Residue, then its C-alpha position, 0 to 999 in steps of 0.5 A: x867589465x872585461x877580464x884581461x889576462x896579463x903578463x907582468x914584468x917579474x911575475x912568472x904566472x899570468x895575472x887577471x884583472x877586471x877593466x871596463x871594455x873602454x879602458x885605455x892603456x893608461x887606465x890598465x896600467x893604473x889598475x895594475x899599479x893599484x893591484x900590485x903596488x908597483x909604481x915602476x910599471x909604466x908601459x903596455x906591450x902586446x905579445x912579441x911587439x917591440x913598441x909599447x901601446x900608446x896610452x890613449x889606445x883602448x886595450x880590450x879592442x886590441x885583444x878582443x878579435x885575436x887573443x894576445x897576451x898583454x905585457x905590463x912592464x917598466x920603461x925600457x928594453x932588456x939587453x939579452x945575451x945568448x951564449x952558445x958554446x964559446x960564442x955570444x950575441x947581444x940584442x935589446x928586446x922589449x919585455x913582451x917578446x917570447x922566449x921562442x922569438x929570442x931563440x929564432x933570433x939567436x939561431x938566425x944568420x944575423x946572430x949565431x947563424x946556426x942550422x935547424x929551426x927554433x923548435x930544436x933549441x932551448x934557452x936556459x937561465x942558469x939550470x932552468x929550461x925556459x918554455x917558449x911561451x914565457x915572456x922575457x920580462x917574466x924571467x928578467x925579474x925587473x932587470x934590464x940585462x939578462x944572459x941565457x944559454x942556448x942548448x939543443x932540445x933534448x928529445x925523449x928516447x924514441x920521440x921523433 
């Protein structure tokens, strides 16, 4: 048996499950559905990947060499709106992308075309500042549309 660490769509914290070392993506999904009683969970993604893992692929082999969080989600991408000042941009993302990836896209020339690096910005959902390592699916709560505010990261006084 092997312990997998998963992000599950709609759950903020990671979840751990035991699966056989030869478990396929389909079998991992079945185990998560059995544990959570959430039949809408039908796809597995590797962190920051846009395409889901095919059902026949052995999941443990994908993460054994290099740790990558697995994300279990319902079918379909999530439409993200990022608002900065009075401007806004939209794009569809897989639920497995991190907040950090969304920030990098939002400030890029193909989106808001802002100066600086992603570490200088943060995304807010309402009044909550989101950590860069959270997955989109963890904060979207099962919805397929979500809007964030992009703000400058506030540096503590005296920090460089």
